[in-house]
C-alpha positions in Angstrom: 7.6 -0.7 -12.4 4.5 1.2 -13.0 0.9 0.0 -13.4 1.1 -0.6 -17.2 4.3 -2.7 -16.8 2.6 -4.7 -14.0 -0.4 -5.3 -16.2 1.8 -6.6 -19.0 3.7 -8.9 -16.6 0.5 -10.3 -15.0 -1.1 -10.8 -18.4 1.9 -12.7 -19.7 2.4 -14.8 -16.5 -1.3 -15.8 -16.2 -2.0 -16.0 -19.9 -4.9 -13.5 -19.7 -5.7 -10.3 -21.6 -4.4 -7.0 -20.4 -7.9 -5.9 -19.8 -8.5 -8.8 -17.4 -5.2 -8.2 -15.7 -6.2 -4.5 -15.2 -9.5 -5.6 -13.7 -7.7 -7.9 -11.3 -5.4 -5.1 -10.1 -8.2 -2.6 -9.8 -10.3 -5.1 -7.9 -7.4 -5.8 -5.5 -6.7 -2.1 -4.8 -10.4 -1.3 -4.4 -10.9 -4.2 -2.0 -7.8 -3.2 0.1 -9.0 0.5 0.2 -12.6 -0.5 1.2 -11.4 -2.9 3.9 -9.0 -0.3 5.4 -11.7 2.4 5.4 -13.8 0.0 7.5 -10.9 -0.2 10.0 -10.0 -3.8 9.2 -6.7 -5.2 8.0 -5.7 -7.1 4.9 -3.1 -9.9 5.5 -1.5 -11.8 2.7 0.5 -14.6 4.4 4.2 -14.4 3.3 3.7 -11.0 1.6 2.6 -8.6 4.3 -0.2 -6.8 6.1 -2.0 -3.6 5.1 -3.5 -1.7 8.0 -4.6 1.8 9.2 -2.9 3.7 11.9 -4.1 6.8 13.8 -1.7 9.7 13.7 -2.3 12.1 16.6 -2.7 15.8 16.2 0.6 17.6 16.7 2.4 20.9 16.2 4.8 21.4 13.3 6.8 24.3 12.0 6.6 26.1 8.7 10.2 25.6 7.3 10.2 29.0 5.6 9.0 31.2 8.5 9.6 29.0 11.5 6.0 29.7 12.6 4.2 27.0 14.6 1.3 25.3 12.7 -1.2 22.8 14.0 -1.4 19.5 12.1 -4.7 17.7 12.4 -5.1 14.1 13.6 -5.7 11.6 10.8 -5.7 8.0 9.7 -2.8 6.8 7.6 -2.3 3.6 5.7 0.5 1.2 6.7 2.2 -1.8 5.1 4.3 -4.2 7.1 6.2 -6.7 5.0 5.9 -10.4 5.9 8.9 -12.5 6.8 9.1 -14.4 3.5 8.8 -11.1 1.5 11.6 -9.5 3.6 13.8 -12.5 3.4 13.4 -12.8 -0.4 14.2 -9.1 -0.9 17.3 -9.3 1.4 18.7 -12.4 -0.3 21.3 -11.9 -3.1 19.8 -14.4 -5.4 
């Protein structure tokens, strides 16, 4: 499912316009990004938790030449699925 399909689904399920559904999705993603940039977490009980993890600097290898390259430390986004989310995905119904 892509963003346009998600907008269609939300607009039908919530009986709102596609423009309103698009605004809701944009607001949600902007809020999650802003919160993660501050170093905080976003937890949706039953769905999951968005957080930021620090990835340490490390050495890697160029696959073509085999030469050692240095990879800088950075922050990466993470998502950990909640129990209910995981259970519903794993069930066969």
